[in-house]
Backbone bond lengths (Angstrom), bond angles and torsions (degrees), N, CA, C in turn:
res aa  C-N    CA-C-N  psi(-1)  N-CA   C-N-CA  omega(-1)  CA-C   N-CA-C  phi
1 M - - - 1.441 - - 1.532 109.08 -
2 L 1.315 114.55 138.70 1.463 121.18 175.06 1.519 108.96 -100.02
3 S 1.310 116.38 152.78 1.457 119.81 174.09 1.516 108.70 -137.73
4 A 1.311 114.55 151.17 1.464 120.25 178.46 1.522 108.64 -152.05
5 S 1.293 114.30 153.23 1.456 122.04 175.69 1.521 108.41 -102.85
6 T 1.315 116.91 142.70 1.458 118.51 175.79 1.531 110.66 -64.87
7 D 1.335 117.60 -23.43 1.472 120.63 173.97 1.529 110.07 -63.42
8 A 1.340 116.22 -43.31 1.469 120.37 -179.82 1.527 110.72 -67.85
9 I 1.326 116.68 -39.20 1.463 120.39 179.02 1.524 109.57 -65.47
10 R 1.335 117.60 -43.39 1.471 121.49 177.41 1.524 110.28 -59.56
11 S 1.318 117.01 -43.90 1.463 121.25 179.91 1.528 110.84 -61.84
12 A 1.323 116.50 -41.41 1.472 119.95 178.78 1.527 111.00 -64.07
13 I 1.325 117.00 -41.22 1.466 120.30 178.39 1.527 109.90 -62.71
14 R 1.331 116.13 -43.82 1.468 119.82 -179.79 1.528 112.03 -60.99
15 N 1.322 116.83 -29.37 1.467 120.37 179.89 1.520 113.58 -73.13
16 V 1.326 116.97 -16.08 1.463 119.52 -178.27 1.529 112.85 -116.72
17 T 1.327 116.75 8.64 1.458 120.22 178.82 1.525 108.89 -139.68
18 N 1.318 115.55 -173.65 1.465 119.41 177.86 1.523 108.87 -143.39
19 E 1.327 115.15 173.78 1.454 121.15 -174.74 1.528 112.58 -64.50
20 T 1.322 117.47 -30.68 1.461 120.22 178.95 1.521 110.69 -67.69
21 A 1.328 117.01 -42.51 1.459 121.59 -177.73 1.532 112.42 -75.00
22 M 1.331 117.24 -38.10 1.466 121.26 -176.23 1.527 109.91 -137.55
23 P 1.317 117.97 72.64 1.466 120.39 -175.67 1.534 113.79 -60.53
24 E 1.338 117.91 -26.74 1.462 120.96 -178.57 1.530 112.09 -60.32
25 L 1.334 116.56 -28.36 1.469 120.64 -178.38 1.518 113.25 -78.77
26 F 1.298 117.78 -8.04 1.461 120.29 -173.12 1.525 113.33 -121.50
27 K 1.327 118.31 9.28 1.462 121.01 -179.12 1.523 112.35 -87.58
28 T 1.318 117.38 -30.26 1.461 120.74 -178.17 1.520 108.57 -88.34
29 E 1.315 115.86 123.02 1.468 121.26 -179.50 1.522 110.02 -63.54
30 R 1.299 116.88 134.71 1.459 121.51 179.12 1.520 112.34 -112.12
31 G 1.322 116.19 17.02 1.455 119.30 175.73 1.520 109.11 -78.96
32 A 1.301 116.01 -161.08 1.462 120.71 178.70 1.524 109.38 -58.61
33 F 1.325 115.49 131.49 1.465 120.13 -178.43 1.519 111.14 -56.20
34 D 1.331 116.09 -37.15 1.458 119.66 -176.90 1.527 112.89 -93.40
35 S 1.334 116.73 20.97 1.464 119.40 176.97 1.529 108.88 -65.24
36 S 1.300 115.93 154.73 1.466 119.38 -179.17 1.530 111.14 -60.02
37 E 1.351 117.36 -34.51 1.469 120.23 179.36 1.524 110.95 -65.19
38 N 1.334 116.87 -45.42 1.467 120.09 179.85 1.516 111.71 -65.46
39 L 1.323 116.81 -45.36 1.460 120.07 -179.55 1.518 111.14 -62.11
40 L 1.321 116.93 -41.14 1.461 121.11 179.08 1.530 110.54 -64.59
41 A 1.325 116.60 -46.13 1.466 120.58 179.83 1.527 111.20 -60.89
42 M 1.339 116.15 -43.13 1.466 119.38 -178.61 1.522 112.19 -69.22
43 S 1.313 117.53 -34.59 1.462 118.77 -178.65 1.525 112.10 -81.21
44 E 1.326 118.06 -33.38 1.463 120.61 -177.38 1.523 113.48 -83.62
45 N 1.324 116.52 -35.24 1.455 118.54 -176.82 1.529 110.31 -150.65
46 P 1.338 117.01 71.04 1.459 119.61 -177.52 1.530 113.13 -61.02
47 Q 1.339 118.27 -33.56 1.461 119.70 -179.66 1.523 111.04 -63.68
48 K 1.314 117.03 -35.95 1.458 121.33 177.95 1.529 109.83 -64.56
49 V 1.332 116.89 -43.17 1.464 121.22 178.84 1.529 110.35 -62.16
50 V 1.340 116.39 -44.09 1.467 120.93 179.29 1.529 110.33 -63.64
51 T 1.317 116.89 -42.50 1.465 120.74 178.77 1.522 110.98 -61.62
52 Y 1.336 117.52 -46.10 1.461 120.99 177.30 1.524 110.61 -58.87
53 Q 1.337 116.91 -44.78 1.465 120.40 -178.77 1.521 110.84 -64.31
54 N 1.329 117.62 -43.00 1.462 120.13 179.40 1.523 111.84 -65.58
55 N 1.331 117.48 -39.90 1.469 120.46 177.60 1.523 110.52 -63.85
56 E 1.328 116.35 -41.97 1.463 119.78 177.07 1.524 110.45 -62.45
57 S 1.324 116.54 -42.22 1.459 120.80 -179.98 1.524 111.71 -60.72
58 E 1.326 116.88 -37.11 1.468 120.51 178.04 1.529 110.67 -62.39
59 V 1.326 116.66 -43.62 1.467 120.56 179.34 1.524 110.12 -64.95
60 V 1.321 116.45 -45.99 1.466 121.22 -178.91 1.526 110.21 -64.24
61 W 1.333 117.07 -36.84 1.461 119.58 -178.87 1.535 111.34 -60.12
62 G 1.316 118.21 -38.52 1.469 119.58 179.49 1.523 111.73 -55.80
63 S 1.317 117.34 -46.48 1.467 120.99 178.76 1.523 111.48 -71.61
64 T 1.319 116.19 -36.06 1.469 120.28 178.46 1.517 110.32 -63.23
65 E 1.311 116.11 -43.71 1.461 120.88 179.59 1.528 110.89 -62.24
66 R 1.323 116.95 -43.47 1.469 119.84 177.69 1.527 111.27 -64.15
67 F 1.333 117.59 -38.60 1.463 122.21 176.65 1.533 110.14 -60.10
68 I 1.323 116.45 -46.66 1.463 121.06 179.44 1.522 110.36 -61.90
69 E 1.322 116.78 -51.51 1.469 120.90 -176.01 1.519 112.36 -61.30
70 S 1.340 117.35 -41.90 1.471 118.75 -178.49 1.528 111.46 -66.78
71 N 1.315 117.24 -35.65 1.458 119.40 178.37 1.518 111.97 -74.96
72 L 1.323 117.54 -35.31 1.459 119.86 174.95 1.528 110.61 -63.26
73 E 1.335 117.12 -38.46 1.465 120.85 176.77 1.527 111.54 -60.95
74 D 1.336 115.85 -30.33 1.465 120.92 178.14 1.525 112.23 -86.97
75 G 1.328 117.18 5.75 1.451 121.69 177.63 1.522 114.53 80.58
76 K 1.323 116.92 18.71 1.463 120.71 -179.17 1.524 110.40 -106.24
77 D 1.324 115.94 133.48 1.456 120.61 172.56 1.524 108.33 -76.48
78 V 1.324 115.99 152.64 1.454 121.25 -175.75 1.530 109.44 -134.18
79 A 1.326 115.96 136.66 1.466 121.74 171.34 1.520 107.62 -114.57
80 I 1.326 116.54 127.76 1.465 122.21 -179.30 1.519 108.24 -118.12
81 E 1.322 115.89 133.80 1.462 122.38 178.73 1.512 108.50 -120.36
82 G 1.327 116.86 138.68 1.449 118.55 172.41 1.506 114.40 145.21
83 V 1.326 114.12 158.06 1.455 119.94 -178.94 1.522 112.48 -73.42
84 A 1.321 118.38 -12.51 1.462 120.21 178.89 1.525 112.34 -77.07
85 V 1.316 117.73 -1.49 1.460 121.02 174.60 1.524 106.68 -92.13
86 L 1.312 114.87 92.53 1.461 120.91 -177.80 1.532 110.13 -87.77
87 P 1.323 117.63 139.64 1.472 119.87 179.64 1.526 113.42 -52.59
88 K 1.329 117.93 -37.49 1.468 118.95 -178.82 1.528 111.49 -64.74
89 N 1.330 117.84 -29.76 1.458 120.12 176.85 1.524 110.97 -71.69
90 L 1.313 116.85 -37.53 1.462 119.79 178.00 1.517 111.12 -66.23
91 N 1.328 117.22 -30.86 1.467 120.40 178.83 1.521 111.98 -60.85
92 S 1.333 116.70 -30.58 1.461 119.23 -178.10 1.531 112.75 -102.05
93 A 1.325 117.62 7.31 1.472 120.69 -179.98 1.523 110.20 -63.68
94 T 1.319 115.92 140.66 1.465 121.15 -179.71 1.522 112.00 -95.81
95 F 1.302 117.51 2.98 1.468 122.22 179.34 1.527 108.90 -116.70
96 G 1.320 115.67 158.03 1.462 119.69 176.77 1.523 109.55 -72.70
97 Y 1.309 116.34 147.17 1.461 119.83 179.80 1.516 109.72 -154.12
98 R 1.309 114.18 162.19 1.461 122.19 169.16 1.512 106.37 -126.79
99 A 1.306 116.50 132.90 1.459 120.88 -178.92 1.523 109.95 -110.80
100 V 1.319 114.95 139.66 1.456 121.39 175.08 1.516 106.83 -122.92
101 F 1.325 115.77 119.40 1.452 121.19 177.22 1.523 107.04 -109.89
102 I 1.312 116.52 124.98 1.450 120.93 -178.33 1.520 108.72 -96.60
103 V 1.307 115.16 122.31 1.459 121.23 -178.50 1.525 108.75 -137.99
104 N 1.313 115.47 163.63 1.460 120.27 173.22 1.519 109.03 -79.35
105 L 1.324 115.98 137.57 1.461 119.67 177.43 1.516 112.04 -76.16
106 Q 1.307 116.13 -18.79 1.458 121.09 176.29 1.522 107.49 -140.77
107 D 1.303 116.10 163.43 1.455 118.89 179.95 1.521 109.72 -69.83
108 Q 1.319 115.62 110.34 1.460 121.24 -179.38 1.527 111.12 -113.03
109 T 1.320 116.78 22.46 1.459 120.96 -175.55 1.522 112.11 -55.54
110 E 1.330 116.97 -47.96 1.470 119.71 -177.92 1.523 111.58 -62.79
111 I 1.320 117.52 -40.48 1.469 121.39 179.11 1.527 109.89 -64.91
112 I 1.324 116.29 -43.71 1.466 120.86 179.61 1.524 110.51 -62.98
113 L 1.317 117.11 -45.91 1.467 120.37 -179.62 1.524 111.91 -66.61
114 Q 1.323 118.16 -37.59 1.465 120.92 177.23 1.523 110.07 -62.79
115 H 1.332 116.85 -45.02 1.465 120.68 177.95 1.524 110.21 -59.79
116 A 1.322 116.68 -45.12 1.465 120.90 -179.24 1.523 111.04 -62.38
117 H 1.315 116.54 -42.49 1.465 120.76 -179.18 1.530 111.31 -63.22
118 E 1.319 116.44 -35.51 1.465 121.37 -177.02 1.523 113.27 -83.56
119 N 1.316 118.03 -9.77 1.466 121.56 -175.12 1.524 110.20 -128.01
120 S 1.307 115.98 105.03 1.466 120.53 -174.09 1.518 113.23 -63.96
121 F 1.319 118.71 -19.79 1.457 121.35 179.51 1.521 112.99 -80.92
122 D 1.321 117.80 -12.12 1.448 122.45 -178.40 1.526 109.40 -72.73
123 W 1.332 117.58 136.32 1.462 120.99 -176.89 1.525 112.93 -66.40
124 L 1.319 117.99 -16.16 1.467 121.39 176.74 1.524 112.40 -95.65
125 H 1.319 117.75 7.74 1.459 122.45 -172.91 1.526 113.07 -50.06
126 K 1.312 118.44 -43.49 1.462 121.45 -177.97 1.511 112.08 -97.42
């Protein structure tokens, strides 16, 4: 079985294109999640951030889908991880798949935030 992350696929696409050709891949900041630019963008205009992320996911999905299909043609199973796998894209997939969505069984927001606050290495720290 092969596995890939949509982050890795996005990075590979970025290495063979540029912002002029595929602007959707370059709108979402990939620096530190808690950078002042990211925090400001998310607090001032969260819908814009979500729109940029969804547009990027659409572009990444095209390459992800081709990666899956080419490996299935070679008889290899594939596991894909990442937020760029949108449910609406799976609805139109022409190959069989099984999806696993990992969620909390109960609201653990306070526990998660407490852990993040206590651990400076956590991406939710700030």
